[in-house]
VEXDREN-2710 file (C-alpha; in Angstrom, 1 decimal):
% VEXDREN-2710
k/r/px/py/pz
1/UNK/-31.9/-31.4/11.8
2/UNK/-33.3/-34.8/11.1
3/UNK/-35.3/-35.7/8.0
4/UNK/-38.1/-36.3/10.5
5/UNK/-38.3/-33.2/12.5
6/UNK/-41.0/-32.6/15.2
7/UNK/-43.2/-29.5/14.8
8/UNK/-42.4/-28.1/18.1
9/UNK/-38.8/-27.7/17.1
10/UNK/-39.7/-25.8/14.1
11/UNK/-41.9/-23.2/15.8
12/UNK/-41.0/-19.6/14.9
13/UNK/-39.5/-20.6/11.5
14/UNK/-40.6/-18.5/8.6
15/UNK/-41.9/-19.9/5.3
16/UNK/-38.7/-18.9/3.5
17/UNK/-36.8/-20.8/6.3
18/UNK/-38.9/-24.0/5.6
19/UNK/-38.6/-23.7/1.8
20/UNK/-34.8/-23.3/2.2
21/UNK/-34.7/-26.4/4.5
22/UNK/-36.8/-28.4/2.0
23/UNK/-34.6/-27.4/-0.8
24/UNK/-31.3/-28.4/0.9
25/UNK/-32.8/-31.8/1.7
26/UNK/-33.7/-32.3/-1.9
27/UNK/-30.3/-31.0/-3.3
28/UNK/-27.7/-30.4/-0.5
29/UNK/-25.3/-27.7/-1.5
30/UNK/-22.3/-25.8/-0.1
31/UNK/-21.1/-26.0/3.5
32/UNK/-24.7/-26.0/4.8
33/UNK/-25.5/-29.0/2.7
34/UNK/-22.4/-31.0/4.0
35/UNK/-23.8/-30.2/7.5
36/UNK/-27.2/-31.5/6.6
37/UNK/-25.7/-34.6/5.0
38/UNK/-23.9/-35.6/8.3
39/UNK/-27.2/-35.1/10.1
40/UNK/-28.9/-37.2/7.7
41/UNK/-26.4/-40.0/8.0
42/UNK/-27.4/-40.4/11.7
43/UNK/-31.1/-40.1/11.2
44/UNK/-31.3/-42.5/8.1
45/UNK/-28.5/-44.9/8.9
46/UNK/-30.9/-47.8/10.0
47/UNK/-33.3/-47.1/7.1
48/UNK/-30.5/-47.3/4.5
49/UNK/-29.0/-50.5/5.9
50/UNK/-32.4/-52.1/6.1
51/UNK/-33.4/-51.1/2.7
52/UNK/-30.0/-52.4/1.2
53/UNK/-30.4/-55.6/3.2
54/UNK/-33.7/-56.2/1.5
55/UNK/-31.9/-56.7/-1.8
56/UNK/-30.2/-60.0/-0.7
57/UNK/-26.9/-59.1/-2.2
58/UNK/-24.5/-61.6/-3.6
59/UNK/-20.8/-60.8/-4.6
60/UNK/-21.6/-60.9/-8.4
61/UNK/-24.1/-58.1/-8.1
62/UNK/-23.8/-54.7/-9.8
63/UNK/-25.7/-52.3/-7.6
64/UNK/-27.1/-48.8/-8.2
65/UNK/-28.1/-46.4/-5.4
66/UNK/-30.1/-43.5/-6.2
67/UNK/-29.4/-40.6/-4.0
68/UNK/-26.5/-41.7/-1.8
69/UNK/-26.0/-38.2/-0.3
70/UNK/-22.4/-38.0/0.9
71/UNK/-21.7/-41.5/0.6
72/UNK/-20.7/-42.1/4.2
73/UNK/-22.6/-45.4/4.5
74/UNK/-21.1/-46.9/1.3
75/UNK/-17.8/-48.2/2.8
76/UNK/-19.8/-50.2/5.5
77/UNK/-22.0/-51.7/2.6
78/UNK/-19.0/-52.8/0.6
79/UNK/-17.3/-54.3/3.6
80/UNK/-20.4/-56.1/4.7
81/UNK/-21.8/-57.5/1.5
82/UNK/-18.9/-57.4/-1.1
83/UNK/-20.9/-56.5/-4.2
84/UNK/-18.9/-56.7/-7.5
85/UNK/-19.7/-52.9/-8.2
86/UNK/-21.5/-50.1/-6.5
87/UNK/-22.5/-47.0/-8.4
88/UNK/-24.3/-44.1/-6.9
89/UNK/-26.0/-41.2/-8.7
90/UNK/-27.1/-37.9/-7.2
91/UNK/-28.5/-34.6/-8.5
92/UNK/-26.2/-32.6/-5.8
93/UNK/-22.6/-31.9/-7.1
94/UNK/-21.6/-31.2/-3.5
95/UNK/-22.7/-34.6/-2.6
96/UNK/-21.0/-36.4/-5.5
97/UNK/-17.7/-34.6/-4.6
98/UNK/-17.9/-35.6/-0.9
99/UNK/-18.7/-39.1/-1.9
100/UNK/-15.9/-39.4/-4.1
101/UNK/-13.6/-38.1/-1.4
102/UNK/-14.9/-40.6/1.1
103/UNK/-14.6/-43.5/-1.2
104/UNK/-11.4/-42.6/-3.2
105/UNK/-9.8/-46.0/-2.0
106/UNK/-12.6/-48.2/-3.1
107/UNK/-12.0/-49.1/-6.7
108/UNK/-15.4/-51.0/-7.1
109/UNK/-17.1/-47.9/-6.1
110/UNK/-17.9/-44.8/-8.4
111/UNK/-20.4/-41.9/-8.4
112/UNK/-22.1/-39.9/-11.1
113/UNK/-23.9/-36.6/-11.3
114/UNK/-27.4/-36.7/-12.7
115/UNK/-30.4/-34.6/-13.6
116/UNK/-33.0/-36.5/-11.6
117/UNK/-34.9/-37.3/-14.7
118/UNK/-32.6/-39.8/-16.5
119/UNK/-30.1/-42.5/-15.4
120/UNK/-26.7/-42.2/-17.2
121/UNK/-26.1/-45.8/-17.8
122/UNK/-26.7/-48.5/-20.6
123/UNK/-29.7/-50.7/-20.6
124/UNK/-29.8/-53.8/-18.2
125/UNK/-26.7/-52.7/-16.4
126/UNK/-27.7/-53.4/-12.9
127/UNK/-28.7/-56.6/-10.8
128/UNK/-30.2/-54.5/-8.0
129/UNK/-31.2/-50.9/-7.3
130/UNK/-32.1/-49.2/-4.2
131/UNK/-33.1/-45.6/-3.0
132/UNK/-33.9/-44.1/0.3
133/UNK/-35.9/-40.9/0.7
134/UNK/-35.7/-39.8/-2.8
135/UNK/-39.3/-40.7/-4.1
136/UNK/-40.8/-37.6/-2.9
137/UNK/-38.6/-35.7/-5.4
138/UNK/-39.3/-37.6/-8.6
139/UNK/-40.8/-34.9/-11.0
140/UNK/-42.4/-37.8/-13.2
141/UNK/-42.6/-40.9/-11.0
142/UNK/-43.8/-43.2/-13.9
143/UNK/-41.1/-41.9/-16.3
144/UNK/-38.3/-42.0/-13.8
145/UNK/-39.5/-45.6/-12.8
146/UNK/-39.2/-46.4/-16.6
147/UNK/-35.5/-45.3/-16.5
148/UNK/-35.0/-47.5/-13.3
149/UNK/-36.5/-50.4/-15.3
150/UNK/-34.4/-49.7/-18.3
151/UNK/-31.1/-50.0/-16.5
152/UNK/-32.1/-52.9/-14.4
153/UNK/-31.7/-56.5/-15.6
154/UNK/-34.7/-58.7/-16.2
155/UNK/-35.6/-60.3/-12.9
156/UNK/-33.5/-57.7/-11.1
157/UNK/-34.7/-56.3/-7.8
158/UNK/-35.6/-52.8/-6.7
159/UNK/-36.0/-51.5/-3.2
160/UNK/-37.5/-48.2/-2.1
161/UNK/-37.2/-47.0/1.5
162/UNK/-39.5/-44.1/2.3
163/UNK/-41.4/-42.4/5.0
164/UNK/-45.2/-42.9/4.4
165/UNK/-47.6/-40.0/4.0
166/UNK/-49.0/-40.3/7.5
167/UNK/-45.4/-39.5/8.8
168/UNK/-44.6/-37.0/6.1
169/UNK/-47.8/-34.9/6.8
170/UNK/-46.4/-34.2/10.3
171/UNK/-43.2/-32.5/8.9
172/UNK/-43.7/-28.8/8.4
173/UNK/-41.1/-28.2/5.6
174/UNK/-42.3/-31.2/3.6
175/UNK/-45.2/-29.1/2.3
176/UNK/-42.7/-27.4/0.0
177/UNK/-41.6/-29.6/-2.9
178/UNK/-42.3/-33.0/-1.6
179/UNK/-44.7/-35.5/-2.8
180/UNK/-46.3/-37.8/-0.1
181/UNK/-46.7/-41.5/-0.8
182/UNK/-48.5/-44.4/1.0
183/UNK/-47.8/-48.1/0.5
184/UNK/-50.7/-48.5/-1.8
185/UNK/-49.5/-45.7/-4.1
186/UNK/-46.0/-47.0/-4.4
187/UNK/-47.1/-50.6/-5.1
188/UNK/-49.6/-49.3/-7.8
189/UNK/-46.7/-47.2/-9.3
190/UNK/-44.5/-50.2/-9.5
191/UNK/-47.0/-52.6/-10.7
192/UNK/-48.1/-50.2/-13.4
193/UNK/-44.6/-49.9/-14.5
194/UNK/-44.0/-53.5/-15.0
195/UNK/-42.6/-54.7/-11.5
196/UNK/-44.1/-57.5/-9.3
197/UNK/-44.2/-56.6/-5.6
198/UNK/-42.2/-58.9/-3.6
199/UNK/-42.4/-57.5/-0.1
200/UNK/-43.6/-54.5/1.9
201/UNK/-42.1/-54.1/5.2
202/UNK/-43.2/-51.5/7.7
203/UNK/-40.7/-50.8/10.6
204/UNK/-40.6/-48.6/13.6
205/UNK/-37.5/-47.0/15.0
206/UNK/-36.3/-44.3/17.4
207/UNK/-34.1/-41.6/16.2
208/UNK/-32.6/-38.6/18.1
209/UNK/-34.4/-35.1/17.6
210/UNK/-33.0/-31.6/17.5
211/UNK/-33.2/-31.3/21.2
212/UNK/-31.5/-34.7/21.9
213/UNK/-35.1/-36.1/22.6
214/UNK/-36.0/-39.6/21.2
215/UNK/-38.5/-39.7/18.3
216/UNK/-40.5/-42.8/17.1
217/UNK/-41.1/-42.8/13.5
218/UNK/-42.1/-45.4/11.1
219/UNK/-40.6/-46.2/7.5
220/UNK/-41.6/-48.5/4.7
221/UNK/-39.5/-50.6/2.4
222/UNK/-41.2/-51.8/-0.6
223/UNK/-39.2/-54.4/-2.8
224/UNK/-40.2/-55.4/-6.3
225/UNK/-38.9/-57.7/-9.1
226/UNK/-38.6/-56.5/-12.8
227/UNK/-40.8/-58.6/-15.0
END
């Protein structure tokens, strides 16, 4: 299962199945959650790398990722960009445990469990923050963005990677517990919260679907600076 899953491959699934799928994508749990995280690695790899690259990392940066999943991508990020520190927060205990296992030999990397409403770090801790495919689940977006702003240093960068509303509307399970966003709404949210928009990039990519077929999709990366 990919985050973008075509309608034809989901015909015959009950509403209960779709709700279960949506919940596992929001907060992967247990063995099934681990399997989903592995599939997500494949479908979101390019999106994660492109979002991270938008931050223009230097080796003095302390970075926060919101929603790192199983952390499979973190090793590549550390080797390529050499940030001073990388910290990841997630609402899923299963994902935190797996991330810690995969990154146990990386002293500059750590992970913390969070409640999805607050960020468990001191004010002005991070130079740069990024998140991919989590904005759909923010219960109070303005309040959570306030938390992000609180822990981000003045002038610090935030990059949000997401599938826009026009793509999310095509995903059957996304009607359960997902909030859809377009570029204008994300930009307005950021500006209303004290950020200046720097770039807004729309990219097309091809991922592999459930039946091994190629699927084209769009994603958006919005980057902003804390004022």
